[in-house]
PDB file of N, H, CA, C and O in Angstrom:
ATOM      1  N   MET A   1      25.168 -20.309  27.020  1.00  0.00           N
ATOM      2  CA  MET A   1      24.116 -19.515  26.416  1.00  0.00           C
ATOM      3  C   MET A   1      22.768 -20.174  26.699  1.00  0.00           C
ATOM      4  O   MET A   1      22.641 -21.395  26.603  1.00  0.00           O
ATOM      5  N   ASN A   2      21.779 -19.385  27.042  1.00  0.00           N
ATOM      6  H   ASN A   2      21.882 -18.394  27.120  1.00  0.00           H
ATOM      7  CA  ASN A   2      20.423 -19.870  27.304  1.00  0.00           C
ATOM      8  C   ASN A   2      19.748 -20.236  25.986  1.00  0.00           C
ATOM      9  O   ASN A   2      19.676 -19.407  25.079  1.00  0.00           O
ATOM     10  N   LYS A   3      19.250 -21.477  25.869  1.00  0.00           N
ATOM     11  H   LYS A   3      19.309 -22.150  26.606  1.00  0.00           H
ATOM     12  CA  LYS A   3      18.634 -21.929  24.629  1.00  0.00           C
ATOM     13  C   LYS A   3      17.289 -21.276  24.356  1.00  0.00           C
ATOM     14  O   LYS A   3      16.798 -21.346  23.230  1.00  0.00           O
ATOM     15  N   HIS A   4      16.681 -20.645  25.346  1.00  0.00           N
ATOM     16  H   HIS A   4      17.080 -20.587  26.261  1.00  0.00           H
ATOM     17  CA  HIS A   4      15.367 -20.047  25.170  1.00  0.00           C
ATOM     18  C   HIS A   4      15.432 -18.592  24.733  1.00  0.00           C
ATOM     19  O   HIS A   4      14.401 -17.995  24.423  1.00  0.00           O
ATOM     20  N   VAL A   5      16.608 -18.021  24.703  1.00  0.00           N
ATOM     21  H   VAL A   5      17.445 -18.506  24.955  1.00  0.00           H
ATOM     22  CA  VAL A   5      16.779 -16.639  24.270  1.00  0.00           C
ATOM     23  C   VAL A   5      17.376 -16.653  22.867  1.00  0.00           C
ATOM     24  O   VAL A   5      18.493 -17.132  22.675  1.00  0.00           O
ATOM     25  N   PRO A   6      16.635 -16.130  21.881  1.00  0.00           N
ATOM     26  CA  PRO A   6      17.154 -16.182  20.518  1.00  0.00           C
ATOM     27  C   PRO A   6      18.391 -15.310  20.341  1.00  0.00           C
ATOM     28  O   PRO A   6      18.441 -14.182  20.830  1.00  0.00           O
ATOM     29  N   SER A   7      19.375 -15.835  19.645  1.00  0.00           N
ATOM     30  H   SER A   7      19.334 -16.752  19.247  1.00  0.00           H
ATOM     31  CA  SER A   7      20.568 -15.046  19.351  1.00  0.00           C
ATOM     32  C   SER A   7      20.486 -14.451  17.953  1.00  0.00           C
ATOM     33  O   SER A   7      21.271 -13.570  17.601  1.00  0.00           O
ATOM     34  N   ILE A   8      19.540 -14.928  17.160  1.00  0.00           N
ATOM     35  H   ILE A   8      18.903 -15.644  17.445  1.00  0.00           H
ATOM     36  CA  ILE A   8      19.343 -14.436  15.801  1.00  0.00           C
ATOM     37  C   ILE A   8      17.867 -14.157  15.600  1.00  0.00           C
ATOM     38  O   ILE A   8      17.019 -14.961  15.985  1.00  0.00           O
ATOM     39  N   SER A   9      17.559 -13.018  14.997  1.00  0.00           N
ATOM     40  H   SER A   9      18.248 -12.364  14.684  1.00  0.00           H
ATOM     41  CA  SER A   9      16.178 -12.708  14.615  1.00  0.00           C
ATOM     42  C   SER A   9      16.114 -12.631  13.102  1.00  0.00           C
ATOM     43  O   SER A   9      16.880 -11.903  12.471  1.00  0.00           O
ATOM     44  N   VAL A  10      15.195 -13.387  12.530  1.00  0.00           N
ATOM     45  H   VAL A  10      14.573 -13.978  13.043  1.00  0.00           H
ATOM     46  CA  VAL A  10      14.950 -13.359  11.093  1.00  0.00           C
ATOM     47  C   VAL A  10      13.633 -12.626  10.904  1.00  0.00           C
ATOM     48  O   VAL A  10      12.612 -13.028  11.461  1.00  0.00           O
ATOM     49  N   CYS A  11      13.651 -11.563  10.129  1.00  0.00           N
ATOM     50  H   CYS A  11      14.481 -11.237   9.677  1.00  0.00           H
ATOM     51  CA  CYS A  11      12.448 -10.776   9.897  1.00  0.00           C
ATOM     52  C   CYS A  11      12.020 -10.954   8.443  1.00  0.00           C
ATOM     53  O   CYS A  11      12.794 -10.712   7.517  1.00  0.00           O
ATOM     54  N   MET A  12      10.780 -11.379   8.262  1.00  0.00           N
ATOM     55  H   MET A  12      10.150 -11.575   9.014  1.00  0.00           H
ATOM     56  CA  MET A  12      10.246 -11.568   6.918  1.00  0.00           C
ATOM     57  C   MET A  12       8.994 -10.705   6.785  1.00  0.00           C
ATOM     58  O   MET A  12       8.041 -10.859   7.550  1.00  0.00           O
ATOM     59  N   VAL A  13       9.002  -9.807   5.822  1.00  0.00           N
ATOM     60  H   VAL A  13       9.776  -9.682   5.201  1.00  0.00           H
ATOM     61  CA  VAL A  13       7.836  -8.988   5.537  1.00  0.00           C
ATOM     62  C   VAL A  13       7.076  -9.662   4.402  1.00  0.00           C
ATOM     63  O   VAL A  13       7.655 -10.026   3.379  1.00  0.00           O
ATOM     64  N   THR A  14       5.761  -9.824   4.602  1.00  0.00           N
ATOM     65  H   THR A  14       5.291  -9.529   5.434  1.00  0.00           H
ATOM     66  CA  THR A  14       4.962 -10.501   3.588  1.00  0.00           C
ATOM     67  C   THR A  14       3.840  -9.609   3.100  1.00  0.00           C
ATOM     68  O   THR A  14       3.261  -8.830   3.857  1.00  0.00           O
ATOM     69  N   TYR A  15       3.547  -9.740   1.824  1.00  0.00           N
ATOM     70  H   TYR A  15       4.016 -10.373   1.209  1.00  0.00           H
ATOM     71  CA  TYR A  15       2.382  -9.092   1.217  1.00  0.00           C
ATOM     72  C   TYR A  15       1.966  -9.957   0.043  1.00  0.00           C
ATOM     73  O   TYR A  15       2.681 -10.046  -0.955  1.00  0.00           O
ATOM     74  N   ASN A  16       0.811 -10.594   0.161  1.00  0.00           N
ATOM     75  H   ASN A  16       0.230 -10.522   0.972  1.00  0.00           H
ATOM     76  CA  ASN A  16       0.308 -11.497  -0.880  1.00  0.00           C
ATOM     77  C   ASN A  16       1.388 -12.491  -1.307  1.00  0.00           C
ATOM     78  O   ASN A  16       1.694 -12.628  -2.491  1.00  0.00           O
ATOM     79  N   ALA A  17       1.950 -13.171  -0.327  1.00  0.00           N
ATOM     80  H   ALA A  17       1.702 -13.059   0.635  1.00  0.00           H
ATOM     81  CA  ALA A  17       3.100 -14.054  -0.557  1.00  0.00           C
ATOM     82  C   ALA A  17       2.736 -15.529  -0.559  1.00  0.00           C
ATOM     83  O   ALA A  17       3.621 -16.375  -0.426  1.00  0.00           O
ATOM     84  N   SER A  18       1.470 -15.859  -0.706  1.00  0.00           N
ATOM     85  H   SER A  18       0.751 -15.172  -0.814  1.00  0.00           H
ATOM     86  CA  SER A  18       1.041 -17.247  -0.535  1.00  0.00           C
ATOM     87  C   SER A  18       1.676 -18.215  -1.532  1.00  0.00           C
ATOM     88  O   SER A  18       1.813 -19.399  -1.225  1.00  0.00           O
ATOM     89  N   THR A  19       2.060 -17.751  -2.695  1.00  0.00           N
ATOM     90  H   THR A  19       1.949 -16.789  -2.944  1.00  0.00           H
ATOM     91  CA  THR A  19       2.625 -18.640  -3.713  1.00  0.00           C
ATOM     92  C   THR A  19       3.874 -19.365  -3.230  1.00  0.00           C
ATOM     93  O   THR A  19       4.023 -20.562  -3.474  1.00  0.00           O
ATOM     94  N   PHE A  20       4.765 -18.664  -2.555  1.00  0.00           N
ATOM     95  H   PHE A  20       4.644 -17.691  -2.357  1.00  0.00           H
ATOM     96  CA  PHE A  20       6.037 -19.250  -2.133  1.00  0.00           C
ATOM     97  C   PHE A  20       6.216 -19.281  -0.623  1.00  0.00           C
ATOM     98  O   PHE A  20       7.281 -19.667  -0.142  1.00  0.00           O
ATOM     99  N   LEU A  21       5.208 -18.889   0.132  1.00  0.00           N
ATOM    100  H   LEU A  21       4.342 -18.575  -0.259  1.00  0.00           H
ATOM    101  CA  LEU A  21       5.353 -18.728   1.574  1.00  0.00           C
ATOM    102  C   LEU A  21       5.638 -20.040   2.301  1.00  0.00           C
ATOM    103  O   LEU A  21       6.522 -20.081   3.157  1.00  0.00           O
ATOM    104  N   ARG A  22       4.916 -21.106   1.984  1.00  0.00           N
ATOM    105  H   ARG A  22       4.199 -21.073   1.288  1.00  0.00           H
ATOM    106  CA  ARG A  22       5.159 -22.390   2.659  1.00  0.00           C
ATOM    107  C   ARG A  22       6.585 -22.877   2.430  1.00  0.00           C
ATOM    108  O   ARG A  22       7.245 -23.341   3.359  1.00  0.00           O
ATOM    109  N   GLU A  23       7.052 -22.771   1.205  1.00  0.00           N
ATOM    110  H   GLU A  23       6.516 -22.393   0.450  1.00  0.00           H
ATOM    111  CA  GLU A  23       8.419 -23.196   0.885  1.00  0.00           C
ATOM    112  C   GLU A  23       9.438 -22.378   1.683  1.00  0.00           C
ATOM    113  O   GLU A  23      10.418 -22.924   2.192  1.00  0.00           O
ATOM    114  N   CYS A  24       9.208 -21.097   1.788  1.00  0.00           N
ATOM    115  H   CYS A  24       8.413 -20.653   1.375  1.00  0.00           H
ATOM    116  CA  CYS A  24      10.117 -20.217   2.523  1.00  0.00           C
ATOM    117  C   CYS A  24      10.095 -20.530   4.017  1.00  0.00           C
ATOM    118  O   CYS A  24      11.151 -20.653   4.639  1.00  0.00           O
ATOM    119  N   LEU A  25       8.900 -20.661   4.599  1.00  0.00           N
ATOM    120  H   LEU A  25       8.043 -20.562   4.095  1.00  0.00           H
ATOM    121  CA  LEU A  25       8.791 -20.964   6.026  1.00  0.00           C
ATOM    122  C   LEU A  25       9.400 -22.321   6.354  1.00  0.00           C
ATOM    123  O   LEU A  25      10.111 -22.456   7.350  1.00  0.00           O
ATOM    124  N   ASP A  26       9.131 -23.319   5.533  1.00  0.00           N
ATOM    125  H   ASP A  26       8.554 -23.209   4.724  1.00  0.00           H
ATOM    126  CA  ASP A  26       9.702 -24.648   5.766  1.00  0.00           C
ATOM    127  C   ASP A  26      11.225 -24.597   5.745  1.00  0.00           C
ATOM    128  O   ASP A  26      11.885 -25.262   6.543  1.00  0.00           O
ATOM    129  N   SER A  27      11.772 -23.814   4.839  1.00  0.00           N
ATOM    130  H   SER A  27      11.235 -23.274   4.190  1.00  0.00           H
ATOM    131  CA  SER A  27      13.223 -23.692   4.738  1.00  0.00           C
ATOM    132  C   SER A  27      13.813 -23.050   5.992  1.00  0.00           C
ATOM    133  O   SER A  27      14.805 -23.537   6.534  1.00  0.00           O
ATOM    134  N   ILE A  28      13.212 -21.976   6.443  1.00  0.00           N
ATOM    135  H   ILE A  28      12.406 -21.581   6.003  1.00  0.00           H
ATOM    136  CA  ILE A  28      13.719 -21.288   7.638  1.00  0.00           C
ATOM    137  C   ILE A  28      13.572 -22.169   8.877  1.00  0.00           C
ATOM    138  O   ILE A  28      14.498 -22.272   9.681  1.00  0.00           O
ATOM    139  N   LEU A  29      12.411 -22.804   9.029  1.00  0.00           N
ATOM    140  H   LEU A  29      11.659 -22.720   8.376  1.00  0.00           H
ATOM    141  CA  LEU A  29      12.150 -23.602  10.224  1.00  0.00           C
ATOM    142  C   LEU A  29      12.937 -24.905  10.261  1.00  0.00           C
ATOM    143  O   LEU A  29      13.029 -25.536  11.314  1.00  0.00           O
ATOM    144  N   SER A  30      13.500 -25.315   9.144  1.00  0.00           N
ATOM    145  H   SER A  30      13.425 -24.802   8.288  1.00  0.00           H
ATOM    146  CA  SER A  30      14.272 -26.562   9.119  1.00  0.00           C
ATOM    147  C   SER A  30      15.759 -26.344   9.381  1.00  0.00           C
ATOM    148  O   SER A  30      16.541 -27.293   9.311  1.00  0.00           O
ATOM    149  N   GLN A  31      16.154 -25.133   9.676  1.00  0.00           N
ATOM    150  H   GLN A  31      15.519 -24.362   9.733  1.00  0.00           H
ATOM    151  CA  GLN A  31      17.558 -24.856   9.954  1.00  0.00           C
ATOM    152  C   GLN A  31      18.015 -25.598  11.200  1.00  0.00           C
ATOM    153  O   GLN A  31      17.223 -25.834  12.112  1.00  0.00           O
ATOM    154  N   THR A  32      19.271 -25.961  11.240  1.00  0.00           N
ATOM    155  H   THR A  32      19.914 -25.770  10.499  1.00  0.00           H
ATOM    156  CA  THR A  32      19.791 -26.719  12.374  1.00  0.00           C
ATOM    157  C   THR A  32      20.055 -25.855  13.607  1.00  0.00           C
ATOM    158  O   THR A  32      20.044 -26.365  14.727  1.00  0.00           O
ATOM    159  N   ILE A  33      20.287 -24.587  13.424  1.00  0.00           N
ATOM    160  H   ILE A  33      20.296 -24.172  12.514  1.00  0.00           H
ATOM    161  CA  ILE A  33      20.477 -23.702  14.579  1.00  0.00           C
ATOM    162  C   ILE A  33      19.132 -23.545  15.293  1.00  0.00           C
ATOM    163  O   ILE A  33      18.097 -23.402  14.642  1.00  0.00           O
ATOM    164  N   SER A  34      19.145 -23.571  16.600  1.00  0.00           N
ATOM    165  H   SER A  34      19.986 -23.687  17.129  1.00  0.00           H
ATOM    166  CA  SER A  34      17.886 -23.504  17.334  1.00  0.00           C
ATOM    167  C   SER A  34      17.680 -22.180  18.071  1.00  0.00           C
ATOM    168  O   SER A  34      16.580 -21.911  18.552  1.00  0.00           O
ATOM    169  N   ALA A  35      18.700 -21.371  18.165  1.00  0.00           N
ATOM    170  H   ALA A  35      19.594 -21.590  17.774  1.00  0.00           H
ATOM    171  CA  ALA A  35      18.599 -20.118  18.915  1.00  0.00           C
ATOM    172  C   ALA A  35      18.248 -18.953  17.996  1.00  0.00           C
ATOM    173  O   ALA A  35      19.021 -18.009  17.832  1.00  0.00           O
ATOM    174  N   TYR A  36      17.054 -19.048  17.400  1.00  0.00           N
ATOM    175  H   TYR A  36      16.426 -19.815  17.534  1.00  0.00           H
ATOM    176  CA  TYR A  36      16.608 -17.953  16.549  1.00  0.00           C
ATOM    177  C   TYR A  36      15.104 -17.765  16.724  1.00  0.00           C
ATOM    178  O   TYR A  36      14.400 -18.638  17.233  1.00  0.00           O
ATOM    179  N   GLU A  37      14.642 -16.612  16.290  1.00  0.00           N
ATOM    180  H   GLU A  37      15.214 -15.904  15.877  1.00  0.00           H
ATOM    181  CA  GLU A  37      13.213 -16.354  16.231  1.00  0.00           C
ATOM    182  C   GLU A  37      12.894 -15.865  14.830  1.00  0.00           C
ATOM    183  O   GLU A  37      13.718 -15.214  14.187  1.00  0.00           O
ATOM    184  N   LEU A  38      11.712 -16.179  14.366  1.00  0.00           N
ATOM    185  H   LEU A  38      11.043 -16.708  14.888  1.00  0.00           H
ATOM    186  CA  LEU A  38      11.249 -15.745  13.052  1.00  0.00           C
ATOM    187  C   LEU A  38      10.106 -14.768  13.269  1.00  0.00           C
ATOM    188  O   LEU A  38       9.061 -15.130  13.809  1.00  0.00           O
ATOM    189  N   LEU A  39      10.311 -13.532  12.845  1.00  0.00           N
ATOM    190  H   LEU A  39      11.160 -13.238  12.406  1.00  0.00           H
ATOM    191  CA  LEU A  39       9.285 -12.504  12.952  1.00  0.00           C
ATOM    192  C   LEU A  39       8.658 -12.317  11.581  1.00  0.00           C
ATOM    193  O   LEU A  39       9.335 -11.918  10.633  1.00  0.00           O
ATOM    194  N   LEU A  40       7.389 -12.600  11.476  1.00  0.00           N
ATOM    195  H   LEU A  40       6.840 -12.924  12.246  1.00  0.00           H
ATOM    196  CA  LEU A  40       6.664 -12.447  10.219  1.00  0.00           C
ATOM    197  C   LEU A  40       5.797 -11.200  10.308  1.00  0.00           C
ATOM    198  O   LEU A  40       4.908 -11.115  11.156  1.00  0.00           O
ATOM    199  N   VAL A  41       6.051 -10.243   9.444  1.00  0.00           N
ATOM    200  H   VAL A  41       6.772 -10.312   8.755  1.00  0.00           H
ATOM    201  CA  VAL A  41       5.287  -9.000   9.435  1.00  0.00           C
ATOM    202  C   VAL A  41       4.418  -9.010   8.191  1.00  0.00           C
ATOM    203  O   VAL A  41       4.922  -8.955   7.069  1.00  0.00           O
ATOM    204  N   ASP A  42       3.112  -9.079   8.397  1.00  0.00           N
ATOM    205  H   ASP A  42       2.703  -9.123   9.308  1.00  0.00           H
ATOM    206  CA  ASP A  42       2.169  -9.065   7.291  1.00  0.00           C
ATOM    207  C   ASP A  42       1.769  -7.625   7.015  1.00  0.00           C
ATOM    208  O   ASP A  42       1.294  -6.928   7.912  1.00  0.00           O
ATOM    209  N   ASP A  43       1.956  -7.179   5.797  1.00  0.00           N
ATOM    210  H   ASP A  43       2.342  -7.744   5.068  1.00  0.00           H
ATOM    211  CA  ASP A  43       1.719  -5.785   5.434  1.00  0.00           C
ATOM    212  C   ASP A  43       0.362  -5.608   4.749  1.00  0.00           C
ATOM    213  O   ASP A  43       0.281  -5.042   3.659  1.00  0.00           O
ATOM    214  N   GLY A  44      -0.701  -6.094   5.394  1.00  0.00           N
ATOM    215  H   GLY A  44      -0.635  -6.553   6.280  1.00  0.00           H
ATOM    216  CA  GLY A  44      -2.049  -5.887   4.876  1.00  0.00           C
ATOM    217  C   GLY A  44      -2.397  -6.766   3.692  1.00  0.00           C
ATOM    218  O   GLY A  44      -3.088  -6.330   2.772  1.00  0.00           O
ATOM    219  N   THR A  45      -1.930  -7.983   3.709  1.00  0.00           N
ATOM    220  H   THR A  45      -1.369  -8.337   4.457  1.00  0.00           H
ATOM    221  CA  THR A  45      -2.139  -8.905   2.609  1.00  0.00           C
ATOM    222  C   THR A  45      -3.629  -9.167   2.343  1.00  0.00           C
ATOM    223  O   THR A  45      -4.453  -9.075   3.253  1.00  0.00           O
ATOM    224  N   THR A  46      -3.963  -9.490   1.097  1.00  0.00           N
ATOM    225  H   THR A  46      -3.294  -9.564   0.357  1.00  0.00           H
ATOM    226  CA  THR A  46      -5.356  -9.766   0.732  1.00  0.00           C
ATOM    227  C   THR A  46      -5.556 -11.194   0.231  1.00  0.00           C
ATOM    228  O   THR A  46      -6.675 -11.571  -0.116  1.00  0.00           O
ATOM    229  N   ASP A  47      -4.496 -11.987   0.187  1.00  0.00           N
ATOM    230  H   ASP A  47      -3.587 -11.680   0.469  1.00  0.00           H
ATOM    231  CA  ASP A  47      -4.640 -13.395  -0.215  1.00  0.00           C
ATOM    232  C   ASP A  47      -4.648 -14.276   1.037  1.00  0.00           C
ATOM    233  O   ASP A  47      -4.966 -13.781   2.119  1.00  0.00           O
ATOM    234  N   ASP A  48      -4.318 -15.533   0.928  1.00  0.00           N
ATOM    235  H   ASP A  48      -4.060 -15.934   0.049  1.00  0.00           H
ATOM    236  CA  ASP A  48      -4.381 -16.432   2.086  1.00  0.00           C
ATOM    237  C   ASP A  48      -3.064 -16.533   2.860  1.00  0.00           C
ATOM    238  O   ASP A  48      -2.805 -17.542   3.517  1.00  0.00           O
ATOM    239  N   THR A  49      -2.246 -15.507   2.785  1.00  0.00           N
ATOM    240  H   THR A  49      -2.456 -14.688   2.251  1.00  0.00           H
ATOM    241  CA  THR A  49      -0.981 -15.472   3.517  1.00  0.00           C
ATOM    242  C   THR A  49      -1.195 -15.632   5.025  1.00  0.00           C
ATOM    243  O   THR A  49      -0.469 -16.387   5.672  1.00  0.00           O
ATOM    244  N   VAL A  50      -2.168 -14.941   5.581  1.00  0.00           N
ATOM    245  H   VAL A  50      -2.758 -14.328   5.056  1.00  0.00           H
ATOM    246  CA  VAL A  50      -2.417 -15.000   7.027  1.00  0.00           C
ATOM    247  C   VAL A  50      -2.802 -16.418   7.445  1.00  0.00           C
ATOM    248  O   VAL A  50      -2.358 -16.888   8.492  1.00  0.00           O
ATOM    249  N   GLU A  51      -3.607 -17.098   6.657  1.00  0.00           N
ATOM    250  H   GLU A  51      -3.967 -16.717   5.805  1.00  0.00           H
ATOM    251  CA  GLU A  51      -4.008 -18.471   6.978  1.00  0.00           C
ATOM    252  C   GLU A  51      -2.804 -19.407   6.953  1.00  0.00           C
ATOM    253  O   GLU A  51      -2.688 -20.297   7.796  1.00  0.00           O
ATOM    254  N   ILE A  52      -1.916 -19.208   5.997  1.00  0.00           N
ATOM    255  H   ILE A  52      -2.011 -18.485   5.312  1.00  0.00           H
ATOM    256  CA  ILE A  52      -0.708 -20.036   5.914  1.00  0.00           C
ATOM    257  C   ILE A  52       0.170 -19.799   7.134  1.00  0.00           C
ATOM    258  O   ILE A  52       0.645 -20.750   7.756  1.00  0.00           O
ATOM    259  N   ILE A  53       0.384 -18.544   7.474  1.00  0.00           N
ATOM    260  H   ILE A  53      -0.002 -17.772   6.969  1.00  0.00           H
ATOM    261  CA  ILE A  53       1.200 -18.227   8.646  1.00  0.00           C
ATOM    262  C   ILE A  53       0.576 -18.820   9.903  1.00  0.00           C
ATOM    263  O   ILE A  53       1.288 -19.366  10.746  1.00  0.00           O
ATOM    264  N   SER A  54      -0.738 -18.720  10.037  1.00  0.00           N
ATOM    265  H   SER A  54      -1.315 -18.276   9.352  1.00  0.00           H
ATOM    266  CA  SER A  54      -1.432 -19.241  11.212  1.00  0.00           C
ATOM    267  C   SER A  54      -1.325 -20.758  11.324  1.00  0.00           C
ATOM    268  O   SER A  54      -1.415 -21.301  12.425  1.00  0.00           O
ATOM    269  N   SER A  55      -1.136 -21.440  10.218  1.00  0.00           N
ATOM    270  H   SER A  55      -1.063 -20.999   9.324  1.00  0.00           H
ATOM    271  CA  SER A  55      -1.035 -22.903  10.249  1.00  0.00           C
ATOM    272  C   SER A  55       0.310 -23.379  10.812  1.00  0.00           C
ATOM    273  O   SER A  55       0.459 -24.556  11.139  1.00  0.00           O
ATOM    274  N   TYR A  56       1.276 -22.484  10.926  1.00  0.00           N
ATOM    275  H   TYR A  56       1.154 -21.527  10.660  1.00  0.00           H
ATOM    276  CA  TYR A  56       2.579 -22.809  11.499  1.00  0.00           C
ATOM    277  C   TYR A  56       2.561 -22.421  12.972  1.00  0.00           C
ATOM    278  O   TYR A  56       2.459 -21.243  13.312  1.00  0.00           O
ATOM    279  N   GLN A  57       2.660 -23.405  13.825  1.00  0.00           N
ATOM    280  H   GLN A  57       2.743 -24.362  13.548  1.00  0.00           H
ATOM    281  CA  GLN A  57       2.607 -23.165  15.263  1.00  0.00           C
ATOM    282  C   GLN A  57       3.978 -23.351  15.908  1.00  0.00           C
ATOM    283  O   GLN A  57       4.065 -23.821  17.043  1.00  0.00           O
ATOM    284  N   ALA A  58       5.031 -22.995  15.212  1.00  0.00           N
ATOM    285  H   ALA A  58       4.960 -22.613  14.291  1.00  0.00           H
ATOM    286  CA  ALA A  58       6.389 -23.131  15.749  1.00  0.00           C
ATOM    287  C   ALA A  58       6.590 -22.148  16.900  1.00  0.00           C
ATOM    288  O   ALA A  58       6.177 -20.991  16.814  1.00  0.00           O
ATOM    289  N   ARG A  59       7.213 -22.603  17.958  1.00  0.00           N
ATOM    290  H   ARG A  59       7.549 -23.543  18.028  1.00  0.00           H
ATOM    291  CA  ARG A  59       7.401 -21.743  19.127  1.00  0.00           C
ATOM    292  C   ARG A  59       8.354 -20.587  18.846  1.00  0.00           C
ATOM    293  O   ARG A  59       8.360 -19.606  19.589  1.00  0.00           O
ATOM    294  N   ARG A  60       9.149 -20.681  17.803  1.00  0.00           N
ATOM    295  H   ARG A  60       9.145 -21.478  17.200  1.00  0.00           H
ATOM    296  CA  ARG A  60      10.099 -19.613  17.482  1.00  0.00           C
ATOM    297  C   ARG A  60       9.531 -18.607  16.508  1.00  0.00           C
ATOM    298  O   ARG A  60      10.252 -17.720  16.050  1.00  0.00           O
ATOM    299  N   THR A  61       8.250 -18.722  16.179  1.00  0.00           N
ATOM    300  H   THR A  61       7.664 -19.442  16.551  1.00  0.00           H
ATOM    301  CA  THR A  61       7.638 -17.875  15.160  1.00  0.00           C
ATOM    302  C   THR A  61       6.670 -16.887  15.801  1.00  0.00           C
ATOM    303  O   THR A  61       5.839 -17.268  16.625  1.00  0.00           O
ATOM    304  N   ARG A  62       6.783 -15.620  15.419  1.00  0.00           N
ATOM    305  H   ARG A  62       7.458 -15.311  14.750  1.00  0.00           H
ATOM    306  CA  ARG A  62       5.838 -14.596  15.861  1.00  0.00           C
ATOM    307  C   ARG A  62       5.282 -13.889  14.642  1.00  0.00           C
ATOM    308  O   ARG A  62       6.021 -13.554  13.716  1.00  0.00           O
ATOM    309  N   HIS A  63       3.979 -13.665  14.644  1.00  0.00           N
ATOM    310  H   HIS A  63       3.379 -13.938  15.396  1.00  0.00           H
ATOM    311  CA  HIS A  63       3.303 -13.015  13.516  1.00  0.00           C
ATOM    312  C   HIS A  63       2.821 -11.634  13.954  1.00  0.00           C
ATOM    313  O   HIS A  63       2.106 -11.505  14.948  1.00  0.00           O
ATOM    314  N   LEU A  64       3.213 -10.614  13.211  1.00  0.00           N
ATOM    315  H   LEU A  64       3.793 -10.720  12.404  1.00  0.00           H
ATOM    316  CA  LEU A  64       2.788  -9.254  13.473  1.00  0.00           C
ATOM    317  C   LEU A  64       1.997  -8.768  12.267  1.00  0.00           C
ATOM    318  O   LEU A  64       2.447  -8.902  11.129  1.00  0.00           O
ATOM    319  N   HIS A  65       0.832  -8.211  12.512  1.00  0.00           N
ATOM    320  H   HIS A  65       0.466  -8.102  13.437  1.00  0.00           H
ATOM    321  CA  HIS A  65      -0.002  -7.717  11.418  1.00  0.00           C
ATOM    322  C   HIS A  65       0.078  -6.200  11.364  1.00  0.00           C
ATOM    323  O   HIS A  65      -0.160  -5.525  12.365  1.00  0.00           O
ATOM    324  N   ASN A  66       0.410  -5.670  10.206  1.00  0.00           N
ATOM    325  H   ASN A  66       0.603  -6.219   9.393  1.00  0.00           H
ATOM    326  CA  ASN A  66       0.553  -4.228  10.031  1.00  0.00           C
ATOM    327  C   ASN A  66      -0.741  -3.676   9.466  1.00  0.00           C
ATOM    328  O   ASN A  66      -0.850  -2.471   9.236  1.00  0.00           O
TER     329      ASN A  66
END
């Protein structure tokens, strides 16, 4: 299996999620499996969720703004 092609996609929809977002992202990114991608869909948040997501530069993370 090619290590650069994700075999699992984790989709997280966020809306004003800054209270628990770092804890959630740290948990997902610390998993031992490496063949996954994390898709973060921001649903028009008005708090600092976007700034928190932007501070994570993991290569397996993609941020989509709705």
